[in-house]
C-alpha positions as CSV (number, residue, x, y, z in Angstrom):
1,M,15.5,-51.2,65.9
2,A,13.8,-47.8,65.7
3,S,10.1,-47.9,65.9
4,K,9.7,-44.8,63.8
5,E,11.4,-43.4,60.7
6,Q,11.1,-40.7,58.1
7,N,10.5,-41.3,54.4
8,K,12.0,-39.1,51.7
9,S,9.2,-36.6,51.9
10,G,9.8,-36.1,55.6
11,T,6.6,-37.8,56.7
12,L,6.9,-39.7,60.0
13,I,6.2,-43.5,59.6
14,T,5.3,-45.8,62.4
15,S,6.3,-49.4,62.1
16,P,3.8,-52.2,62.5
17,L,5.5,-53.3,65.7
18,A,5.1,-49.9,67.2
19,V,1.4,-49.8,66.3
20,I,0.9,-53.2,68.0
21,V,2.8,-52.2,71.2
22,T,0.9,-48.9,71.4
23,F,-2.5,-50.6,70.9
24,V,-1.9,-53.4,73.5
25,T,-0.5,-51.0,76.0
26,F,-3.3,-48.5,75.6
27,T,-6.0,-51.2,75.8
28,E,-4.4,-52.8,79.0
29,V,-4.0,-49.5,80.8
30,V,-7.5,-48.3,80.0
31,T,-9.1,-51.6,80.9
32,G,-7.0,-51.9,84.1
33,I,-8.3,-48.5,85.2
34,V,-11.9,-49.4,84.4
35,V,-11.6,-52.7,86.4
36,T,-10.8,-50.7,89.6
37,Q,-13.9,-48.6,89.1
38,A,-16.3,-51.5,88.3
39,A,-18.0,-54.0,90.6
40,G,-19.8,-57.3,90.4
41,W,-19.9,-59.4,87.2
42,I,-18.7,-56.5,85.1
43,Q,-15.5,-56.4,87.1
44,V,-15.1,-60.2,86.7
45,A,-15.6,-60.0,83.0
46,L,-13.1,-57.1,82.6
47,T,-10.6,-58.9,84.8
48,A,-10.9,-62.0,82.6
49,F,-10.4,-59.8,79.5
50,V,-7.3,-58.1,80.9
51,I,-5.8,-61.6,81.4
52,V,-7.0,-63.3,78.2
53,F,-6.4,-60.4,75.8
54,P,-2.5,-60.2,76.0
55,V,-2.4,-64.0,75.7
56,G,-4.4,-63.9,72.5
57,V,-2.3,-61.1,71.1
58,A,0.9,-63.0,72.0
59,W,-0.4,-66.1,70.3
60,A,-1.3,-64.2,67.1
61,F,2.0,-62.3,67.2
62,F,4.1,-65.5,67.3
63,Y,2.0,-67.2,64.7
64,I,2.4,-64.4,62.2
65,L,6.1,-64.0,63.2
66,W,6.6,-67.7,62.3
67,H,4.6,-67.7,59.1
68,K,4.9,-64.1,57.7
69,N,7.5,-62.3,59.8
70,Y,8.1,-59.7,57.1
71,V,4.8,-57.9,57.8
72,F,6.1,-56.6,61.1
73,Y,9.0,-54.6,59.6
74,P,9.2,-51.7,57.1
75,P,11.7,-52.4,54.3
76,S,13.9,-49.6,55.6
77,D,14.8,-51.8,58.6
78,F,16.5,-54.2,56.2
79,G,18.6,-51.5,54.6
80,G,18.2,-48.1,52.9
81,G,16.8,-48.2,49.4
82,T,15.9,-51.9,49.6
83,D,13.3,-53.0,47.0
84,V,10.2,-54.3,48.8
85,H,10.1,-57.5,46.7
86,R,13.7,-58.4,47.5
87,Y,13.0,-57.5,51.1
88,V,10.1,-60.0,51.4
89,E,12.3,-62.6,49.7
90,A,15.1,-62.1,52.1
91,M,12.8,-62.2,55.2
92,Q,11.2,-65.4,54.0
93,R,14.5,-66.9,53.0
94,Q,12.8,-68.4,49.9
95,S,14.8,-67.0,47.0
96,L,17.9,-69.0,46.3
97,D,20.3,-68.0,43.5
98,Q,21.6,-71.3,42.1
99,E,24.1,-69.8,39.7
100,A,25.6,-67.5,42.4
101,T,25.9,-70.4,44.9
102,L,27.7,-72.6,42.4
103,N,30.0,-69.8,41.2
104,L,31.0,-69.1,44.8
105,Y,31.7,-72.8,45.2
106,K,33.8,-73.0,42.0
107,E,35.8,-69.9,42.9
108,S,36.7,-71.2,46.4
109,I,38.0,-74.5,44.9
110,E,39.7,-72.8,42.0
111,E,41.8,-70.7,44.4
112,T,43.1,-74.0,45.9
113,I,43.7,-75.4,42.4
114,S,45.9,-72.4,41.5
115,I,48.7,-73.6,43.8
116,L,48.8,-77.2,42.4
117,S,51.1,-78.5,39.7
118,E,50.0,-78.6,36.1
119,N,49.0,-82.3,36.2
120,E,47.3,-81.9,39.5
121,T,45.5,-78.9,38.2
122,E,44.1,-80.7,35.2
123,A,42.8,-83.6,37.3
124,A,41.3,-81.2,40.0
125,T,39.6,-79.1,37.3
126,S,37.9,-82.2,35.9
127,A,36.8,-83.2,39.3
128,V,35.4,-79.7,40.1
129,E,33.4,-79.7,36.8
130,A,31.9,-83.2,37.5
131,V,31.0,-82.3,41.1
132,S,29.6,-79.0,40.0
133,E,27.4,-80.6,37.5
134,R,26.1,-83.2,40.0
135,A,25.5,-80.4,42.6
136,S,23.5,-78.5,40.1
137,D,21.3,-81.5,39.3
138,S,20.9,-82.2,43.0
139,F,20.0,-78.6,43.7
140,K,17.3,-78.6,41.0
141,K,15.7,-81.6,42.5
142,K,15.1,-79.9,45.8
143,V,13.5,-76.7,44.6
144,V,10.8,-75.5,42.3
145,T,12.0,-73.2,39.5
146,I,9.9,-70.1,38.7
147,D,10.5,-68.6,35.2
148,A,9.1,-65.1,34.9
149,S,11.4,-64.0,32.1
150,S,8.5,-63.3,29.8
151,I,7.0,-60.9,32.3
152,N,9.8,-59.2,34.2
153,G,12.9,-60.8,32.9
154,Q,13.6,-62.7,36.1
155,S,13.8,-66.3,37.2
156,W,14.3,-67.7,40.7
157,V,13.9,-70.9,42.7
158,I,11.9,-71.8,45.8
159,P,12.8,-74.5,48.3
160,Y,10.3,-77.3,48.0
161,D,8.2,-78.4,51.0
162,P,5.4,-80.9,50.1
163,E,3.4,-79.7,53.2
164,R,3.6,-76.0,52.3
165,L,0.3,-74.3,51.7
166,V,-0.5,-73.3,48.1
167,Q,-1.5,-69.8,49.2
168,D,1.9,-69.4,50.9
169,F,3.6,-70.6,47.7
170,V,1.6,-68.4,45.3
171,D,1.7,-65.1,47.4
172,P,5.5,-64.6,47.3
173,I,5.5,-65.3,43.5
174,W,2.9,-62.6,43.1
175,A,5.0,-60.2,45.2
176,Q,7.6,-60.5,42.4
177,L,5.0,-59.7,39.8
178,S,2.9,-57.0,41.6
179,D,4.1,-54.4,39.1
180,H,2.4,-56.4,36.3
181,F,-0.7,-58.0,38.0
182,D,-3.2,-56.8,40.6
183,A,-3.7,-58.7,43.8
184,Y,-6.0,-61.6,44.0
185,Q,-6.0,-62.1,40.3
186,Y,-4.4,-65.5,40.1
187,G,-6.4,-67.6,37.6
188,N,-7.9,-64.4,36.1
189,T,-5.0,-62.4,34.6
190,W,-2.1,-64.8,35.3
191,C,-1.3,-68.3,36.4
192,L,1.6,-70.8,36.6
193,K,2.3,-73.2,33.7
194,D,4.2,-76.5,33.9
195,K,7.1,-76.1,31.6
196,S,7.5,-79.8,30.8
197,T,3.8,-80.6,30.1
198,G,2.5,-77.2,29.1
199,K,-0.4,-77.6,31.6
200,L,-1.9,-74.5,33.0
201,L,-2.1,-74.6,36.8
202,K,-5.0,-72.2,36.9
203,D,-7.1,-73.7,39.8
204,L,-4.8,-72.5,42.6
205,G,-4.6,-69.7,45.1
206,S,-7.3,-67.1,45.2
207,Y,-9.0,-68.5,42.1
208,W,-9.5,-71.9,43.8
209,A,-10.6,-70.1,47.1
210,R,-13.3,-68.1,45.4
211,R,-14.7,-71.1,43.6
212,N,-14.8,-73.1,46.8
213,H,-16.0,-70.3,49.1
214,E,-12.8,-70.4,51.1
215,K,-10.7,-67.5,52.4
216,H,-7.4,-69.0,51.2
217,D,-6.1,-72.0,49.3
218,Y,-5.3,-74.2,52.3
219,R,-4.2,-77.2,50.2
220,T,-0.6,-78.4,50.2
221,L,1.7,-78.5,47.3
222,K,1.6,-82.3,47.4
223,E,-2.2,-82.2,47.1
224,V,-2.1,-80.1,44.0
225,N,0.7,-82.2,42.4
226,I,3.4,-79.6,42.5
227,S,6.6,-81.6,43.0
228,S,10.3,-81.1,43.8
229,G,12.2,-80.3,40.6
230,D,9.2,-78.8,38.8
231,Q,9.9,-75.9,36.4
232,L,7.0,-73.5,36.3
233,T,6.6,-70.4,34.1
234,I,4.4,-67.4,34.5
235,H,1.6,-67.4,32.0
236,R,-0.4,-64.3,31.2
237,L,-4.1,-65.0,30.7
238,N,-6.3,-63.0,28.3
């Protein structure tokens, strides 16, 4: 993976990974030189720093890599001309296209059906339709559906994890809506709405964090009563 690239205007761009590597290397080299020139307790303190600093950086690196790995790479690393929203989705592996998945499933089986006799084809077709319907229902029960058709004409699903943090759930949704709403405006300009009950889920994300003097909404989806199979729409607040 190249650490540097050029944008369309010809400006050289340095990737986040290259910045981290350069910063850590420069810090370690400079501190290492200073340690050889120091003496006494200053030398001991600098030596401890040289040892502890890379360990701390490594811990932070792997923590972010596990939770938000997409921040380490520019979208161009994923492919030329890739939309940043789709890039974040792909890196997080959170956007599943139910219809496309089921269509691929149907096409694969229908190819097999085409070589069967007329009677066998009729029976097999009925079986495929029944299984497809059950698969669709089962799929819906394992995800949360986000309907943003009134905002940007899109809808998508997110795999449900009851222990997922609310902030990590809301942030990728905002990434899809960033052309329409400013950052950290959940609960002010937009919020999620339960499609079945009509209830506004306003007290979530940055709105909840501000009201409770927290940096983020560290509650889980289970704690805020967001369940598997829920269908949520994007509601614009006045």
